DOZA-845523 format. One record per residue (C-alpha): residue number from 1; residue in three letters; x, y, z. Coordinates in nm, 3 decimals, always signed. Example, Ala and Ser with C-alpha at 12.3 -4.5 7.8 and 13.67 -1.06 7.14 Angstrom:
REM DOZA-845523
<r nr="1" rest="ALA" u="+1.230" v="-0.450" w="+0.780"/>
<r nr="2" rest="SER" u="+1.367" v="-0.106" w="+0.714"/>
***
This chain:
REM DOZA-845523
<r nr="1" rest="MET" u="+1.650" v="+15.100" w="+8.540"/>
<r nr="2" rest="ASP" u="+1.802" v="+15.163" w="+8.881"/>
<r nr="3" rest="SER" u="+1.952" v="+15.512" w="+8.900"/>
<r nr="4" rest="ALA" u="+2.144" v="+15.414" w="+9.212"/>
<r nr="5" rest="ARG" u="+2.353" v="+15.169" w="+9.014"/>
<r nr="6" rest="THR" u="+2.724" v="+15.203" w="+9.077"/>
<r nr="7" rest="ALA" u="+2.963" v="+15.305" w="+8.803"/>
<r nr="8" rest="PHE" u="+3.177" v="+15.046" w="+8.629"/>
<r nr="9" rest="PRO" u="+3.508" v="+15.135" w="+8.466"/>
<r nr="10" rest="ALA" u="+3.495" v="+15.146" w="+8.090"/>
<r nr="11" rest="LEU" u="+3.680" v="+14.871" w="+7.911"/>
<r nr="12" rest="PRO" u="+3.967" v="+14.979" w="+7.685"/>
<r nr="13" rest="ARG" u="+3.858" v="+15.006" w="+7.324"/>
<r nr="14" rest="ALA" u="+4.127" v="+14.914" w="+7.074"/>
<r nr="15" rest="ARG" u="+4.072" v="+14.927" w="+6.699"/>
<r nr="16" rest="GLY" u="+3.893" v="+14.612" w="+6.596"/>
<r nr="17" rest="ALA" u="+3.789" v="+14.521" w="+6.954"/>
<r nr="18" rest="ALA" u="+3.445" v="+14.379" w="+7.031"/>
<r nr="19" rest="PRO" u="+3.167" v="+14.626" w="+7.119"/>
<r nr="20" rest="ARG" u="+3.141" v="+14.729" w="+7.482"/>
<r nr="21" rest="SER" u="+2.873" v="+14.580" w="+7.704"/>
<r nr="22" rest="VAL" u="+2.622" v="+14.770" w="+7.916"/>
<r nr="23" rest="ALA" u="+2.777" v="+14.601" w="+8.221"/>
<r nr="24" rest="ASN" u="+3.099" v="+14.792" w="+8.157"/>
<r nr="25" rest="LEU" u="+2.942" v="+15.138" w="+8.139"/>
<r nr="26" rest="ALA" u="+2.935" v="+15.408" w="+8.405"/>
<r nr="27" rest="PHE" u="+2.595" v="+15.519" w="+8.534"/>
<r nr="28" rest="PRO" u="+2.564" v="+15.836" w="+8.319"/>
<r nr="29" rest="GLU" u="+2.649" v="+15.629" w="+8.010"/>
<r nr="30" rest="ILE" u="+2.382" v="+15.375" w="+8.103"/>
<r nr="31" rest="LEU" u="+2.132" v="+15.655" w="+8.156"/>
<r nr="32" rest="VAL" u="+2.195" v="+15.807" w="+7.813"/>
<r nr="33" rest="ILE" u="+2.189" v="+15.476" w="+7.624"/>
<r nr="34" rest="TRP" u="+1.879" v="+15.351" w="+7.807"/>
<r nr="35" rest="ALA" u="+1.696" v="+15.678" w="+7.738"/>
<r nr="36" rest="LEU" u="+1.790" v="+15.682" w="+7.370"/>
<r nr="37" rest="ARG" u="+1.669" v="+15.327" w="+7.320"/>
<r nr="38" rest="ARG" u="+1.347" v="+15.377" w="+7.512"/>
<r nr="39" rest="TYR" u="+1.274" v="+15.702" w="+7.327"/>
<r nr="40" rest="ALA" u="+1.353" v="+15.557" w="+6.982"/>
<r nr="41" rest="GLY" u="+1.165" v="+15.231" w="+7.041"/>
<r nr="42" rest="CYS" u="+0.844" v="+15.393" w="+7.164"/>
<r nr="43" rest="ARG" u="+0.576" v="+15.427" w="+6.894"/>
<r nr="44" rest="LEU" u="+0.403" v="+15.725" w="+7.055"/>
<r nr="45" rest="SER" u="+0.400" v="+16.100" w="+7.000"/>
<r nr="46" rest="ARG" u="+0.707" v="+16.308" w="+7.080"/>
<r nr="47" rest="GLU" u="+0.556" v="+16.430" w="+7.407"/>
<r nr="48" rest="ALA" u="+0.461" v="+16.078" w="+7.511"/>
<r nr="49" rest="ARG" u="+0.806" v="+15.942" w="+7.427"/>
<r nr="50" rest="THR" u="+0.962" v="+16.217" w="+7.638"/>
<r nr="51" rest="ALA" u="+0.735" v="+16.123" w="+7.926"/>
<r nr="52" rest="VAL" u="+0.865" v="+15.764" w="+7.907"/>
<r nr="53" rest="VAL" u="+1.211" v="+15.877" w="+8.019"/>
<r nr="54" rest="ALA" u="+1.097" v="+16.163" w="+8.244"/>
<r nr="55" rest="ARG" u="+1.083" v="+15.956" w="+8.562"/>
<r nr="56" rest="GLU" u="+1.444" v="+15.841" w="+8.539"/>
<r nr="57" rest="PHE" u="+1.558" v="+16.187" w="+8.438"/>
<r nr="58" rest="SER" u="+1.387" v="+16.342" w="+8.739"/>
<r nr="59" rest="ARG" u="+1.575" v="+16.103" w="+8.967"/>
<r nr="60" rest="ALA" u="+1.907" v="+16.171" w="+8.793"/>
<r nr="61" rest="PHE" u="+1.880" v="+16.549" w="+8.741"/>
<r nr="62" rest="GLY" u="+1.621" v="+16.674" w="+8.988"/>
<r nr="63" rest="LEU" u="+1.299" v="+16.856" w="+8.916"/>
<r nr="64" rest="ALA" u="+1.464" v="+17.196" w="+8.868"/>
<r nr="65" rest="ARG" u="+1.658" v="+17.077" w="+8.563"/>
<r nr="66" rest="LEU" u="+1.402" v="+16.829" w="+8.433"/>
<r nr="67" rest="GLU" u="+1.212" v="+17.032" w="+8.172"/>
<r nr="68" rest="GLN" u="+1.516" v="+17.176" w="+7.994"/>
<r nr="69" rest="THR" u="+1.708" v="+16.849" w="+8.013"/>
<r nr="70" rest="LEU" u="+1.418" v="+16.656" w="+7.860"/>
<r nr="71" rest="ALA" u="+1.392" v="+16.913" w="+7.581"/>
<r nr="72" rest="ASP" u="+1.765" v="+16.886" w="+7.504"/>
<r nr="73" rest="PHE" u="+1.752" v="+16.508" w="+7.513"/>
<r nr="74" rest="ALA" u="+1.451" v="+16.496" w="+7.279"/>
<r nr="75" rest="ARG" u="+1.624" v="+16.724" w="+7.026"/>
<r nr="76" rest="LEU" u="+1.937" v="+16.508" w="+7.039"/>
<r nr="77" rest="ALA" u="+1.740" v="+16.187" w="+6.990"/>
<r nr="78" rest="ASP" u="+1.532" v="+16.337" w="+6.708"/>
<r nr="79" rest="SER" u="+1.844" v="+16.455" w="+6.523"/>
<r nr="80" rest="LEU" u="+1.988" v="+16.103" w="+6.545"/>
<r nr="81" rest="ALA" u="+1.664" v="+15.954" w="+6.418"/>
<r nr="82" rest="SER" u="+1.656" v="+16.184" w="+6.116"/>
<r nr="83" rest="ALA" u="+2.024" v="+16.226" w="+6.026"/>
<r nr="84" rest="ALA" u="+2.234" v="+15.939" w="+6.165"/>
<r nr="85" rest="ARG" u="+2.471" v="+15.804" w="+5.902"/>
<r nr="86" rest="LEU" u="+2.418" v="+15.441" w="+5.996"/>
<r nr="87" rest="PRO" u="+2.072" v="+15.305" w="+5.906"/>
<r nr="88" rest="GLN" u="+2.036" v="+15.147" w="+6.251"/>
<r nr="89" rest="ALA" u="+2.177" v="+15.415" w="+6.476"/>
<r nr="90" rest="LEU" u="+2.038" v="+15.272" w="+6.799"/>
<r nr="91" rest="SER" u="+2.009" v="+14.917" w="+6.925"/>
<r nr="92" rest="VAL" u="+1.704" v="+14.762" w="+7.085"/>
<r nr="93" rest="LEU" u="+1.663" v="+14.798" w="+7.459"/>
<r nr="94" rest="GLU" u="+1.747" v="+14.434" w="+7.533"/>
<r nr="95" rest="ASP" u="+2.079" v="+14.436" w="+7.344"/>
<r nr="96" rest="ASP" u="+2.368" v="+14.459" w="+7.591"/>
<r nr="97" rest="ARG" u="+2.614" v="+14.566" w="+7.321"/>
<r nr="98" rest="ILE" u="+2.689" v="+14.933" w="+7.252"/>
<r nr="99" rest="ASN" u="+2.698" v="+15.015" w="+6.882"/>
<r nr="100" rest="ALA" u="+2.918" v="+15.264" w="+6.700"/>
<r nr="101" rest="THR" u="+2.663" v="+15.547" w="+6.691"/>
<r nr="102" rest="GLU" u="+2.595" v="+15.513" w="+7.062"/>
<r nr="103" rest="GLU" u="+2.968" v="+15.519" w="+7.135"/>
<r nr="104" rest="ALA" u="+2.996" v="+15.838" w="+6.929"/>
<r nr="105" rest="VAL" u="+2.711" v="+15.999" w="+7.127"/>
<r nr="106" rest="LEU" u="+2.878" v="+15.909" w="+7.458"/>
<r nr="107" rest="ALA" u="+3.215" v="+16.038" w="+7.336"/>
<r nr="108" rest="THR" u="+3.054" v="+16.363" w="+7.217"/>
<r nr="109" rest="LEU" u="+2.887" v="+16.424" w="+7.552"/>
<r nr="110" rest="ALA" u="+3.207" v="+16.342" w="+7.740"/>
<r nr="111" rest="ALA" u="+3.407" v="+16.580" w="+7.520"/>
<r nr="112" rest="LEU" u="+3.157" v="+16.862" w="+7.572"/>
<r nr="113" rest="GLN" u="+3.165" v="+16.809" w="+7.949"/>
<r nr="114" rest="ARG" u="+3.536" v="+16.886" w="+7.935"/>
<r nr="115" rest="GLY" u="+3.528" v="+17.179" w="+7.697"/>
<r nr="116" rest="GLU" u="+3.649" v="+16.980" w="+7.393"/>
<r nr="117" rest="ALA" u="+3.407" v="+17.145" w="+7.150"/>
<r nr="118" rest="ALA" u="+3.626" v="+17.081" w="+6.847"/>
<r nr="119" rest="GLN" u="+3.646" v="+16.711" w="+6.926"/>
<r nr="120" rest="ALA" u="+3.269" v="+16.695" w="+6.971"/>
<r nr="121" rest="ALA" u="+3.218" v="+16.865" w="+6.634"/>
<r nr="122" rest="ALA" u="+3.455" v="+16.618" w="+6.467"/>
<r nr="123" rest="LEU" u="+3.266" v="+16.325" w="+6.617"/>
<r nr="124" rest="SER" u="+2.937" v="+16.467" w="+6.491"/>
<r nr="125" rest="GLU" u="+3.076" v="+16.479" w="+6.137"/>
<r nr="126" rest="TRP" u="+3.132" v="+16.106" w="+6.144"/>
<r nr="127" rest="SER" u="+2.803" v="+16.010" w="+6.310"/>
<r nr="128" rest="LEU" u="+2.551" v="+16.246" w="+6.145"/>
<r nr="129" rest="LEU" u="+2.472" v="+16.375" w="+5.799"/>
<r nr="130" rest="PRO" u="+2.535" v="+16.750" w="+5.752"/>
<r nr="131" rest="ALA" u="+2.168" v="+16.849" w="+5.790"/>
<r nr="132" rest="GLY" u="+2.146" v="+16.719" w="+6.146"/>
<r nr="133" rest="ARG" u="+2.477" v="+16.822" w="+6.297"/>
<r nr="134" rest="ALA" u="+2.393" v="+17.171" w="+6.423"/>
<r nr="135" rest="ALA" u="+2.080" v="+17.058" w="+6.606"/>
<r nr="136" rest="PHE" u="+2.261" v="+16.755" w="+6.748"/>
<r nr="137" rest="LEU" u="+2.554" v="+16.958" w="+6.883"/>
<r nr="138" rest="ALA" u="+2.330" v="+17.224" w="+7.037"/>
<r nr="139" rest="ALA" u="+2.121" v="+16.961" w="+7.214"/>
<r nr="140" rest="ALA" u="+2.429" v="+16.762" w="+7.316"/>
<r nr="141" rest="GLU" u="+2.581" v="+17.075" w="+7.473"/>
<r nr="142" rest="GLY" u="+2.271" v="+17.124" w="+7.688"/>
<r nr="143" rest="LEU" u="+2.250" v="+16.758" w="+7.790"/>
<r nr="144" rest="ALA" u="+2.623" v="+16.743" w="+7.867"/>
<r nr="145" rest="GLN" u="+2.596" v="+17.050" w="+8.088"/>
<r nr="146" rest="ALA" u="+2.297" v="+16.904" w="+8.274"/>
<r nr="147" rest="LEU" u="+2.485" v="+16.580" w="+8.332"/>
<r nr="148" rest="ARG" u="+2.790" v="+16.770" w="+8.455"/>
<r nr="149" rest="GLU" u="+2.591" v="+16.995" w="+8.690"/>
<r nr="150" rest="ALA" u="+2.418" v="+16.690" w="+8.837"/>
<r nr="151" rest="GLY" u="+2.754" v="+16.528" w="+8.904"/>
<r nr="152" rest="HIS" u="+2.727" v="+16.269" w="+8.627"/>
<r nr="153" rest="LEU" u="+3.058" v="+16.282" w="+8.439"/>
<r nr="154" rest="ILE" u="+3.095" v="+16.047" w="+8.145"/>
<r nr="155" rest="PRO" u="+3.440" v="+15.879" w="+8.142"/>
<r nr="156" rest="TYR" u="+3.656" v="+16.045" w="+7.882"/>
<r nr="157" rest="GLN" u="+3.993" v="+15.982" w="+7.728"/>
<r nr="158" rest="ARG" u="+4.095" v="+16.226" w="+7.460"/>
<r nr="159" rest="PRO" u="+4.116" v="+16.007" w="+7.148"/>
<r nr="160" rest="GLN" u="+4.410" v="+15.985" w="+6.918"/>
<r nr="161" rest="ARG" u="+4.226" v="+16.110" w="+6.614"/>
<r nr="162" rest="GLY" u="+4.448" v="+15.942" w="+6.361"/>
<r nr="163" rest="THR" u="+4.421" v="+15.589" w="+6.493"/>
<r nr="164" rest="LEU" u="+4.041" v="+15.604" w="+6.475"/>
<r nr="165" rest="LEU" u="+4.046" v="+15.651" w="+6.099"/>
<r nr="166" rest="LEU" u="+4.348" v="+15.450" w="+5.991"/>
<r nr="167" rest="PRO" u="+4.282" v="+15.117" w="+5.821"/>
<r nr="168" rest="ALA" u="+4.390" v="+14.787" w="+5.971"/>
<r nr="169" rest="GLY" u="+4.759" v="+14.720" w="+5.919"/>
<r nr="170" rest="ALA" u="+4.840" v="+15.090" w="+5.887"/>
<r nr="171" rest="ASP" u="+5.120" v="+15.066" w="+6.143"/>
<r nr="172" rest="ALA" u="+5.324" v="+14.828" w="+5.929"/>
<r nr="173" rest="VAL" u="+5.650" v="+14.993" w="+5.820"/>
<r nr="174" rest="LEU" u="+5.712" v="+14.978" w="+5.445"/>
<r nr="175" rest="PRO" u="+6.052" v="+14.992" w="+5.276"/>
<r nr="176" rest="PRO" u="+6.164" v="+15.332" w="+5.147"/>
<r nr="177" rest="ALA" u="+6.066" v="+15.457" w="+4.803"/>
<r nr="178" rest="ALA" u="+6.343" v="+15.568" w="+4.571"/>
<r nr="179" rest="ALA" u="+6.123" v="+15.766" w="+4.329"/>
<r nr="180" rest="ALA" u="+5.778" v="+15.919" w="+4.304"/>
<r nr="181" rest="ALA" u="+5.649" v="+15.616" w="+4.113"/>
<r nr="182" rest="GLY" u="+5.716" v="+15.398" w="+4.416"/>
<r nr="183" rest="LEU" u="+5.481" v="+15.601" w="+4.637"/>
<r nr="184" rest="ARG" u="+5.122" v="+15.517" w="+4.716"/>
<r nr="185" rest="PRO" u="+4.851" v="+15.746" w="+4.572"/>
<r nr="186" rest="ALA" u="+4.802" v="+15.942" w="+4.896"/>
<r nr="187" rest="GLU" u="+5.177" v="+16.003" w="+4.918"/>
<r nr="188" rest="GLN" u="+5.193" v="+16.108" w="+4.553"/>
<r nr="189" rest="SER" u="+4.912" v="+16.356" w="+4.621"/>
<r nr="190" rest="VAL" u="+5.106" v="+16.519" w="+4.905"/>
<r nr="191" rest="VAL" u="+5.425" v="+16.542" w="+4.700"/>
<r nr="192" rest="ALA" u="+5.233" v="+16.682" w="+4.403"/>
<r nr="193" rest="GLY" u="+5.065" v="+16.938" w="+4.631"/>
<r nr="194" rest="LEU" u="+5.403" v="+17.041" w="+4.769"/>
<r nr="195" rest="ARG" u="+5.550" v="+17.084" w="+4.421"/>
<r nr="196" rest="THR" u="+5.240" v="+17.266" w="+4.298"/>
<r nr="197" rest="TRP" u="+5.262" v="+17.516" w="+4.584"/>
<r nr="198" rest="VAL" u="+5.633" v="+17.581" w="+4.526"/>
<r nr="199" rest="ALA" u="+5.589" v="+17.620" w="+4.150"/>
<r nr="200" rest="ALA" u="+5.308" v="+17.874" w="+4.202"/>
<r nr="201" rest="PHE" u="+5.511" v="+18.057" w="+4.466"/>
<r nr="202" rest="ARG" u="+5.809" v="+18.085" w="+4.233"/>
<r nr="203" rest="ARG" u="+5.585" v="+18.234" w="+3.964"/>
<r nr="204" rest="GLN" u="+5.444" v="+18.479" w="+4.221"/>
<r nr="205" rest="GLU" u="+5.098" v="+18.331" w="+4.171"/>
<r nr="206" rest="ASP" u="+4.836" v="+18.230" w="+4.428"/>
<r nr="207" rest="ALA" u="+5.014" v="+17.942" w="+4.598"/>
<r nr="208" rest="LEU" u="+4.736" v="+17.888" w="+4.852"/>
<r nr="209" rest="GLY" u="+4.475" v="+17.871" w="+4.577"/>
<r nr="210" rest="ALA" u="+4.691" v="+17.629" w="+4.381"/>
<r nr="211" rest="ALA" u="+4.726" v="+17.396" w="+4.682"/>
<r nr="212" rest="ARG" u="+4.354" v="+17.406" w="+4.755"/>
<r nr="213" rest="ALA" u="+4.267" v="+17.338" w="+4.393"/>
<r nr="214" rest="HIS" u="+4.512" v="+17.047" w="+4.386"/>
<r nr="215" rest="PHE" u="+4.362" v="+16.873" w="+4.688"/>
<r nr="216" rest="GLU" u="+4.009" v="+16.953" w="+4.571"/>
<r nr="217" rest="GLN" u="+4.082" v="+16.770" w="+4.247"/>
<r nr="218" rest="GLN" u="+4.248" v="+16.479" w="+4.425"/>
<r nr="219" rest="PHE" u="+3.967" v="+16.434" w="+4.677"/>
<r nr="220" rest="GLU" u="+3.691" v="+16.466" w="+4.416"/>
<r nr="221" rest="ALA" u="+3.861" v="+16.195" w="+4.211"/>
<r nr="222" rest="ALA" u="+3.826" v="+15.964" w="+4.513"/>
<r nr="223" rest="GLY" u="+3.448" v="+16.021" w="+4.525"/>
<r nr="224" rest="THR" u="+3.219" v="+16.160" w="+4.793"/>
<r nr="225" rest="LEU" u="+3.239" v="+16.051" w="+5.155"/>
<r nr="226" rest="TRP" u="+2.895" v="+15.939" w="+5.281"/>
<r nr="227" rest="GLY" u="+2.734" v="+16.193" w="+5.053"/>
<r nr="228" rest="ASP" u="+2.956" v="+16.481" w="+5.162"/>
<r nr="229" rest="ARG" u="+3.161" v="+16.673" w="+4.909"/>
<r nr="230" rest="ARG" u="+3.529" v="+16.651" w="+5.002"/>
<r nr="231" rest="SER" u="+3.676" v="+16.998" w="+5.009"/>
<r nr="232" rest="GLY" u="+4.046" v="+17.061" w="+4.960"/>
<r nr="233" rest="ASP" u="+4.035" v="+17.384" w="+5.160"/>
<r nr="234" rest="ASP" u="+4.166" v="+17.250" w="+5.492"/>
<r nr="235" rest="ALA" u="+4.443" v="+17.041" w="+5.340"/>
<r nr="236" rest="GLY" u="+4.549" v="+17.324" w="+5.109"/>
<r nr="237" rest="LEU" u="+4.551" v="+17.583" w="+5.389"/>
<r nr="238" rest="SER" u="+4.749" v="+17.355" w="+5.621"/>
<r nr="239" rest="LEU" u="+5.011" v="+17.281" w="+5.357"/>
<r nr="240" rest="HIS" u="+5.027" v="+17.652" w="+5.275"/>
<r nr="241" rest="ALA" u="+5.099" v="+17.737" w="+5.639"/>
<r nr="242" rest="VAL" u="+5.376" v="+17.476" w="+5.662"/>
<r nr="243" rest="LEU" u="+5.544" v="+17.600" w="+5.346"/>
<r nr="244" rest="ARG" u="+5.491" v="+17.969" w="+5.420"/>
<r nr="245" rest="ASN" u="+5.669" v="+17.920" w="+5.753"/>
<r nr="246" rest="THR" u="+5.946" v="+17.749" w="+5.559"/>
<r nr="247" rest="THR" u="+5.987" v="+18.048" w="+5.330"/>
<r nr="248" rest="LEU" u="+6.026" v="+18.274" w="+5.634"/>
<r nr="249" rest="ALA" u="+6.239" v="+18.066" w="+5.865"/>
<r nr="250" rest="ALA" u="+6.418" v="+17.776" w="+5.690"/>
<r nr="251" rest="SER" u="+6.775" v="+17.740" w="+5.813"/>
<r nr="252" rest="ARG" u="+6.887" v="+17.590" w="+5.479"/>
<r nr="253" rest="SER" u="+6.765" v="+17.547" w="+5.124"/>
<r nr="254" rest="VAL" u="+6.486" v="+17.292" w="+5.091"/>
<r nr="255" rest="ASP" u="+6.499" v="+17.041" w="+4.806"/>
<r nr="256" rest="VAL" u="+6.163" v="+17.041" w="+4.624"/>
<r nr="257" rest="ARG" u="+6.141" v="+16.911" w="+4.268"/>
<r nr="258" rest="CYS" u="+5.941" v="+17.047" w="+3.977"/>
<r nr="259" rest="PRO" u="+5.594" v="+16.896" w="+3.921"/>
<r nr="260" rest="ALA" u="+5.712" v="+16.676" w="+3.634"/>
<r nr="261" rest="CYS" u="+6.016" v="+16.529" w="+3.810"/>
<r nr="262" rest="ALA" u="+6.008" v="+16.149" w="+3.841"/>
<r nr="263" rest="GLY" u="+6.251" v="+16.151" w="+4.131"/>
<r nr="264" rest="LEU" u="+6.196" v="+16.212" w="+4.499"/>
<r nr="265" rest="SER" u="+6.402" v="+16.446" w="+4.714"/>
<r nr="266" rest="PRO" u="+6.498" v="+16.370" w="+5.075"/>
<r nr="267" rest="ASP" u="+6.307" v="+16.676" w="+5.193"/>
<r nr="268" rest="GLU" u="+5.992" v="+16.565" w="+5.012"/>
<r nr="269" rest="ALA" u="+6.033" v="+16.231" w="+5.188"/>
<r nr="270" rest="ARG" u="+6.076" v="+16.412" w="+5.520"/>
<r nr="271" rest="LEU" u="+5.742" v="+16.587" w="+5.474"/>
<r nr="272" rest="LEU" u="+5.577" v="+16.252" w="+5.399"/>
<r nr="273" rest="HIS" u="+5.744" v="+16.105" w="+5.707"/>
<r nr="274" rest="ALA" u="+5.616" v="+16.388" w="+5.927"/>
<r nr="275" rest="VAL" u="+5.259" v="+16.372" w="+5.798"/>
<r nr="276" rest="ALA" u="+5.243" v="+15.992" w="+5.830"/>
<r nr="277" rest="TRP" u="+5.347" v="+16.004" w="+6.196"/>
<r nr="278" rest="LEU" u="+5.115" v="+16.295" w="+6.274"/>
<r nr="279" rest="GLN" u="+4.825" v="+16.094" w="+6.133"/>
<r nr="280" rest="ARG" u="+4.905" v="+15.854" w="+6.417"/>
<r nr="281" rest="ASP" u="+4.935" v="+16.140" w="+6.670"/>
<r nr="282" rest="VAL" u="+5.305" v="+16.071" w="+6.727"/>
<r nr="283" rest="ALA" u="+5.490" v="+16.402" w="+6.723"/>
<r nr="284" rest="GLU" u="+5.855" v="+16.315" w="+6.786"/>
<r nr="285" rest="PRO" u="+5.943" v="+16.170" w="+6.441"/>
<r nr="286" rest="ALA" u="+5.755" v="+16.456" w="+6.276"/>
<r nr="287" rest="GLU" u="+5.950" v="+16.711" w="+6.481"/>
<r nr="288" rest="ALA" u="+6.277" v="+16.546" w="+6.379"/>
<r nr="289" rest="ALA" u="+6.181" v="+16.547" w="+6.011"/>
<r nr="290" rest="LEU" u="+6.060" v="+16.906" w="+5.990"/>
<r nr="291" rest="GLY" u="+6.331" v="+17.020" w="+6.229"/>
<r nr="292" rest="ASP" u="+6.587" v="+16.926" w="+5.968"/>
<r nr="293" rest="TRP" u="+6.524" v="+17.266" w="+5.806"/>
<r nr="294" rest="LEU" u="+6.318" v="+17.457" w="+6.065"/>
<r nr="295" rest="PRO" u="+6.472" v="+17.610" w="+6.380"/>
<r nr="296" rest="PRO" u="+6.296" v="+17.528" w="+6.710"/>
<r nr="297" rest="ALA" u="+6.077" v="+17.840" w="+6.729"/>
<r nr="298" rest="ALA" u="+5.951" v="+17.799" w="+6.372"/>
<r nr="299" rest="LEU" u="+5.905" v="+17.427" w="+6.425"/>
<r nr="300" rest="ARG" u="+5.670" v="+17.490" w="+6.716"/>
<r nr="301" rest="LEU" u="+5.460" v="+17.719" w="+6.497"/>
<r nr="302" rest="THR" u="+5.460" v="+17.471" w="+6.210"/>
<r nr="303" rest="LEU" u="+5.359" v="+17.152" w="+6.393"/>
<r nr="304" rest="GLY" u="+4.999" v="+17.271" w="+6.425"/>
<r nr="305" rest="PRO" u="+4.948" v="+17.322" w="+6.050"/>
<r nr="306" rest="ALA" u="+5.134" v="+16.998" w="+5.978"/>
<r nr="307" rest="ARG" u="+4.899" v="+16.817" w="+6.212"/>
<r nr="308" rest="GLY" u="+4.607" v="+16.988" w="+6.039"/>
<r nr="309" rest="LEU" u="+4.731" v="+16.857" w="+5.704"/>
<r nr="310" rest="ALA" u="+4.761" v="+16.506" w="+5.846"/>
<r nr="311" rest="HIS" u="+4.408" v="+16.510" w="+5.984"/>
<r nr="312" rest="ALA" u="+4.258" v="+16.672" w="+5.673"/>
<r nr="313" rest="LEU" u="+4.404" v="+16.391" w="+5.464"/>
<r nr="314" rest="LEU" u="+4.267" v="+16.131" w="+5.704"/>
<r nr="315" rest="ALA" u="+3.923" v="+16.288" w="+5.694"/>
<r nr="316" rest="ALA" u="+3.935" v="+16.248" w="+5.316"/>
<r nr="317" rest="GLU" u="+4.039" v="+15.884" w="+5.357"/>
<r nr="318" rest="GLN" u="+4.396" v="+15.952" w="+5.248"/>
<r nr="319" rest="PRO" u="+4.617" v="+15.770" w="+5.503"/>
<r nr="320" rest="LEU" u="+4.991" v="+15.775" w="+5.450"/>
<r nr="321" rest="PRO" u="+5.195" v="+15.463" w="+5.524"/>
<r nr="322" rest="LEU" u="+5.495" v="+15.457" w="+5.752"/>
<r nr="323" rest="ARG" u="+5.824" v="+15.399" w="+5.571"/>
<r nr="324" rest="ASP" u="+6.175" v="+15.322" w="+5.681"/>
<r nr="325" rest="TRP" u="+6.315" v="+15.621" w="+5.495"/>
<r nr="326" rest="ASP" u="+6.684" v="+15.643" w="+5.412"/>
<r nr="327" rest="PHE" u="+6.724" v="+16.018" w="+5.367"/>
<r nr="328" rest="ALA" u="+7.099" v="+15.989" w="+5.310"/>
<r nr="329" rest="ALA" u="+7.046" v="+15.749" w="+5.020"/>
<r nr="330" rest="LEU" u="+6.789" v="+15.982" w="+4.864"/>
<r nr="331" rest="ALA" u="+7.031" v="+16.271" w="+4.894"/>
<r nr="332" rest="ALA" u="+7.312" v="+16.068" w="+4.738"/>
<r nr="333" rest="ALA" u="+7.091" v="+15.960" w="+4.449"/>
<r nr="334" rest="ALA" u="+6.965" v="+16.311" w="+4.377"/>
<r nr="335" rest="GLU" u="+7.094" v="+16.456" w="+4.053"/>
<r nr="336" rest="PRO" u="+7.212" v="+16.816" w="+4.059"/>
<r nr="337" rest="PRO" u="+6.974" v="+17.062" w="+3.894"/>
<r nr="338" rest="PRO" u="+7.056" v="+17.155" w="+3.535"/>
<r nr="339" rest="ALA" u="+7.251" v="+17.472" w="+3.475"/>
<r nr="340" rest="GLY" u="+7.030" v="+17.777" w="+3.468"/>
<r nr="341" rest="ARG" u="+6.773" v="+17.631" w="+3.712"/>
<r nr="342" rest="ARG" u="+6.958" v="+17.723" w="+4.032"/>
<r nr="343" rest="GLU" u="+6.798" v="+18.062" w="+4.081"/>
<r nr="344" rest="ALA" u="+6.649" v="+18.151" w="+4.419"/>
<r nr="345" rest="GLY" u="+6.278" v="+18.093" w="+4.461"/>
<r nr="346" rest="TRP" u="+6.243" v="+18.050" w="+4.836"/>
<r nr="347" rest="GLN" u="+6.441" v="+18.290" w="+5.049"/>
<r nr="348" rest="SER" u="+6.463" v="+18.202" w="+5.416"/>
<r nr="349" rest="ALA" u="+6.498" v="+18.461" w="+5.687"/>
<r nr="350" rest="ARG" u="+6.868" v="+18.381" w="+5.697"/>
<r nr="351" rest="GLY" u="+6.909" v="+18.436" w="+5.326"/>
<r nr="352" rest="ALA" u="+6.945" v="+18.069" w="+5.239"/>
<r nr="353" rest="ALA" u="+6.907" v="+17.962" w="+4.877"/>
<r nr="354" rest="ALA" u="+6.579" v="+17.853" w="+4.729"/>
<r nr="355" rest="PRO" u="+6.456" v="+17.496" w="+4.728"/>
<r nr="356" rest="THR" u="+6.632" v="+17.311" w="+4.452"/>
<r nr="357" rest="LEU" u="+6.397" v="+17.266" w="+4.155"/>
<r nr="358" rest="HIS" u="+6.486" v="+17.061" w="+3.850"/>
***
């Protein structure tokens, strides 16, 4: 390959678009992909395979960085060979198309060059099995630093995490649901988790543990994801933070039904609305929904956990649909709670009444 090759702008990559071509890569991307394919396709010892790419690396990085950069690259390539999720993680040298694993490697390196360690870790979860992730990330950090110090920045656009994992057609807006039975399973899981947390909180039990156990059960029922056990810890903790902030700062009572209620409250629908939009990395509708009961300062503190809940559900393959909610109609259709069930269970900082449970 010619290391003096000029950089080409990366083509935009929309969901469902054709794979990128080598002709549309920048030089550091070409260098990484070429080296991975040469290293993987060489049927020699590890030292000999490293020597195959050494000449190009010396031209790109200089002799002072060569030894450490080759070591980091070899560890990265070896981790892909042993733990890549896709059976064919790398394409042959002559293929001008960039496959999904290669795109993930490039995105990981680009993220690390810009200090986006969390994004790089998330990408590694999707491209490698658990056993290979730590070695891959450590090697990728070293290679990314060497590329950066040599002036080879990989083009990077911080991805909208939600859109990468949403299924085709996920942006279609569905009609509103009038009751819990009209919700999709992922929506029912969120509503059930919300009600479970509130019921445990009212009984002065471990609400966080109840939420985690709920999502654990829901995710396990959906099966493993590429061999990984789906934990409910992140989803339960995120929901707990959203609702704990609500107990401390809600400007009004929040309508949450008991676990057995067949109806759906407008506030339960607002939480679904917020999470669905945050799965698509669109904050404004979520802010409007949660801001219906949270003052601005509390809302700012709550958006992070709400976003965490959205992403935890996506990681467990639980996307929520967008709906054209009619909150006023839900409020009008809500039946008043039976007498004797109006006692306070959530007290806001302003002394508002509890969420209505019936």
